[in-house]
C-alpha positions in Angstrom: 30.9 35.2 -46.5 30.1 32.0 -44.6 28.4 30.3 -47.6 25.0 30.6 -46.0 22.2 32.6 -47.6 20.6 34.9 -45.0 17.5 36.9 -45.7 17.2 40.5 -44.6 14.9 41.1 -41.7 12.4 42.9 -43.9 12.1 39.8 -46.1 12.3 37.2 -43.3 9.3 38.7 -41.4 6.8 38.4 -44.3 8.0 34.9 -44.9 7.2 34.0 -41.2 3.8 35.6 -41.6 3.0 33.6 -44.7 4.2 30.4 -43.0 1.9 31.2 -40.0 -1.1 31.8 -42.2 -0.4 28.7 -44.3 -0.2 26.4 -41.2 -2.6 28.3 -39.0 -5.0 25.2 -38.7 -2.1 23.1 -37.5 -1.1 25.6 -34.9 -4.7 25.9 -33.6 -4.8 22.1 -33.2 -1.7 22.3 -31.0 -3.0 25.0 -28.8 -5.3 22.8 -26.6 -2.4 20.4 -25.9 0.0 23.3 -25.2 -2.5 25.0 -22.9 -3.1 21.7 -21.1 0.7 21.2 -20.5 1.1 24.8 -19.3 -1.9 24.6 -16.9 -1.4 21.1 -15.5 2.4 20.7 -15.7 4.0 24.1 -15.4 1.6 26.2 -13.5 1.6 23.9 -10.4 5.4 24.3 -10.2 4.7 27.6 -8.4 3.4 25.6 -5.5 6.9 24.2 -4.9 7.7 27.3 -2.9 5.5 25.7 -0.1 8.5 23.3 0.5 10.4 26.3 1.9 7.5 27.7 4.0 5.6 27.1 7.2 2.6 27.0 4.9 -0.9 27.9 6.2 -3.9 27.6 3.9 -5.4 30.6 5.6 -2.4 32.9 4.9 -1.7 31.4 1.5 1.6 31.1 -0.4 2.4 34.9 -0.2 1.5 35.2 3.4 3.1 32.1 4.9 6.4 32.4 6.8 9.6 31.4 4.9 11.6 28.8 6.8 14.3 27.9 4.2 15.6 24.3 4.4 13.9 23.5 7.7 11.2 21.3 6.2 13.9 19.2 4.5 15.9 18.9 7.7 12.7 17.8 9.5 12.1 15.2 6.8 15.6 13.7 7.0 15.3 13.4 10.8 11.9 11.8 10.6 12.2 8.0 11.1 9.1 7.4 9.1 10.6 9.2 6.1 13.7 7.1 6.3 11.6 3.9 6.4 9.4 5.1 3.5 12.5 6.0 1.4 14.0 2.5 2.1 10.8 0.8 1.2 10.4 2.8 -2.0 13.9 1.8 -3.1 13.5 -1.9 -2.2 10.1 -2.3 -3.9 11.0 -0.3 -7.0 14.3 -2.2 -7.2 12.6 -5.5 -7.0 10.0 -4.5 -9.6 12.8 -3.4 -12.0 14.9 -6.6 -11.3 11.9 -8.9 -12.0 9.6 -7.0 -14.4 12.3 -5.6 -16.8 13.8 -9.0 -17.8 10.3 -10.7 -17.7 9.1 -8.4 -20.4 12.1 -9.1 -22.6 11.8 -12.9 -22.1 8.1 -12.7 -22.9 8.8 -10.8 -26.1 11.6 -13.2 -27.1 9.3 -16.2 -26.6 6.4 -14.6 -28.5 8.8 -13.7 -31.4 9.8 -17.4 -31.7 6.2 -18.6 -31.9 5.3 -19.5 -35.5 1.6 -20.4 -34.9 -0.1 -17.0 -35.3 -3.2 -17.8 -33.3 -1.1 -18.9 -30.3 0.9 -15.7 -30.6 -2.1 -13.5 -30.9 -3.9 -15.2 -28.0 -1.0 -15.0 -25.6 -0.1 -11.4 -26.6 -3.7 -10.3 -26.0 -4.0 -12.1 -22.7 -0.7 -10.6 -21.4 -1.5 -7.0 -22.5 -5.1 -6.9 -21.1 -3.9 -6.4 -17.5 -2.3 -3.1 -18.5 -5.8 -1.7 -19.2 -7.2 -2.7 -15.8 -7.1 0.0 -13.2 -5.3 -0.5 -10.0 -8.6 -0.3 -8.1 -10.0 -3.3 -10.0 -6.7 -5.1 -9.9 -6.4 -4.6 -6.1 -9.9 -5.9 -5.6 -9.1 -9.0 -7.7 -5.9 -9.8 -5.8 -7.5 -9.1 -2.4 -10.1 -11.7 -3.3 -7.6 -14.2 -4.6 -5.2 -13.8 -1.6 -7.8 -13.6 1.1 -7.7 -16.3 3.9 -10.7 -18.0 2.2 -9.6 -17.0 -1.4 -8.7 -19.2 -4.3 -4.9 -19.3 -3.5 -5.4 -20.5 0.1 -8.0 -23.0 -1.1 -5.4 -24.4 -3.5 -2.8 -24.5 -0.6 -5.3 -26.3 1.5 -5.8 -28.9 -1.3 -2.0 -29.4 -1.3 -2.0 -29.9 2.5 -0.6 -26.5 3.3 -2.0 -24.1 5.9 -3.7 -20.9 4.8 -1.5 -17.8 4.8 -2.5 -14.2 5.2 -0.4 -12.8 2.3 -1.7 -9.2 2.6 -1.1 -9.0 6.3 2.4 -10.5 6.2 5.1 -7.8 5.9 7.6 -10.2 4.4 5.2 -11.5 1.8 3.6 -8.2 0.9 6.5 -6.9 -1.2 6.5 -10.1 -3.2 2.8 -9.7 -3.9 3.5 -6.1 -5.1 6.3 -7.2 -7.4 4.4 -10.1 -8.9 1.3 -7.9 -9.4 3.3 -5.2 -11.1 4.9 -7.7 -13.4 1.5 -9.3 -14.3 0.2 -5.8 -15.2 3.1 -4.3 -17.2 5.1 -7.2 -18.7 2.7 -7.6 -21.6 2.7 -3.9 -22.4 6.5 -3.6 -22.5 6.7 -6.9 -24.5 4.7 -5.1 -27.2 7.3 -2.4 -27.4 10.1 -5.0 -27.8 8.1 -6.9 -30.4 7.8 -3.7 -32.4 11.5 -3.2 -32.2 12.0 -6.8 -33.3 9.8 -6.3 -36.3 12.2 -3.6 -37.5 15.2 -6.0 -37.6 16.2 -6.8 -41.1 15.2 -10.4 -42.0 18.3 -10.8 -44.1 20.3 -10.8 -40.8 18.4 -13.8 -39.6 18.9 -15.5 -43.0 22.6 -14.8 -43.0 22.9 -16.2 -39.4 20.9 -19.3 -40.5 23.2 -19.9 -43.5 26.2 -19.6 -41.1 24.7 -22.4 -39.1 23.3 -20.4 -36.1 20.6 -22.2 -34.2 17.3 -20.5 -33.1 18.9 -19.8 -29.7 22.0 -18.3 -31.2 19.9 -16.1 -33.5 18.0 -14.9 -30.5 21.2 -14.1 -28.7 23.3 -12.6 -31.4 20.7 -11.0 -33.7 17.5 -10.3 -31.8 18.9 -9.0 -28.5 21.4 -6.6 -30.2 18.6 -5.5 -32.5 16.4 -4.4 -29.6 19.3 -3.1 -27.4 18.4 0.6 -28.1 14.8 0.0 -26.9 16.0 -1.8 -23.9 18.4 1.0 -22.9 15.7 3.6 -23.4 13.2 1.8 -21.2 15.8 1.0 -18.6 16.8 4.7 -18.3 13.2 5.7 -18.0 12.4 3.0 -15.4 15.5 3.9 -13.3 13.9 7.3 -12.8 11.1 5.6 -11.0 13.3 3.9 -8.4 12.0 6.3 -5.7 8.4 6.0 -6.9 7.2 2.6 -6.0 3.7 3.1 -7.4 1.2 5.0 -5.2 -2.0 3.7 -6.7 -1.0 0.0 -6.4 0.3 0.3 -2.8 -2.6 2.5 -1.7 -5.3 0.0 -2.7 -3.4 -3.0 -1.4 -1.6 -2.1 1.9 -2.9 -1.9 5.5 -1.7 -1.0 8.9 -0.2 -4.4 9.5 2.3 -4.0 6.6 3.3 -0.4 7.1 6.8 -1.5 8.1 7.5 -2.8 4.6 4.9 -1.2 2.4 4.8 2.5 3.5 6.5 4.4 0.6 7.2 8.0 0.0 3.9 8.7 -1.8 1.8 7.3 1.0 4.0 9.0 3.6 3.4 12.3 1.7 -0.3 11.7 1.6 -0.5 11.3 5.4 1.6 14.4 6.0 -0.5 16.6 3.7 -4.1 15.4 4.0 -4.1 13.8 7.5 -1.7 15.9 9.4 -2.0 19.1 7.4 1.7 19.5 7.3 1.8 20.9 3.8 5.3 22.3 3.9 6.9 19.0 5.0 4.8 17.0 2.5 5.8 19.3 -0.4 9.4 19.1 0.7 9.3 15.3 0.6 7.7 15.4 -2.9 10.3 17.9 -4.2 13.1 15.7 -2.8 11.5 12.7 -4.6 11.3 14.5 -7.9 14.9 15.8 -7.6 16.2 12.3 -6.9 14.3 10.9 -9.8 15.8 13.5 -12.1 19.3 12.7 -10.9 18.8 9.0 -11.4 17.6 9.5 -15.0 20.6 11.7 -15.7 23.0 9.3 -14.1 21.5 6.3 -16.0 21.6 8.1 -19.3 25.2 9.2 -18.7 26.3 5.6 -18.0 24.4 4.4 -21.1 26.2 7.0 -23.2 29.6 6.1 -21.9 29.0 2.3 -22.1 27.2 2.1 -25.4 27.8 5.6 -27.0 24.1 6.3 -27.1 21.6 7.3 -24.4 18.1 8.6 -24.1 19.2 12.2 -24.6 
């Protein structure tokens, strides 16, 4: 006897049937979402076999020749792949280094604002860019940063010469980083504000009684209170270090900035749609997904060892 009550199979089966009948409407509501995940997330995984084939659309997956790791070897020897991987890591690393703390600082500042109308106005203004598509955002920034755009007109008013930001390889990465921060900082700040709202107000009162200033309360109460949210988002964002943001780069870059703006997604696009090298393109995409998985796992492992708690 292990102390647990176990039902005979003959009795457990009718119980499962009764449970299914009682909750049938709920299961039916889940079916569309489950079918969507199976069709759009799991079924396409069958296509990953193309990464190991000399794929031809005319012969199909079952008729194409199997080449093993040849596509991966060709990718690693391709200088454009190496450049795209380097650019992806640099752009994503800069976005993480600037955007991640920017969202935390914005949330901390908004949390300290006592005038509700100011807080609501700033929070609304900073979260609105998140709902703007990259196509629209790209058109806005192209207009602002054009040689005759508002930014260069302002530079001319200050006595500076106009600068072609979107054609300058060294300046283009900075444009991408600032644009990404502008778009996502407000959204992530809302997540941190939600975590701050869950902090017990008695902790702030106790800190105030002990003589803690507003800065000290922010440092020793607010930041530790949102540390779990910070770690969770950091682990997730680290998984995107090899994904620099296809939509953003695609609507912003041009031939003159390929040296610093060509990333793995745009490189894969050229391989697949322009050069019809589907096997090599799939191999690059599979490599990118595998590296992202390893990065998330490594970041989570480090978080668990440092803080005793990770994402999973």
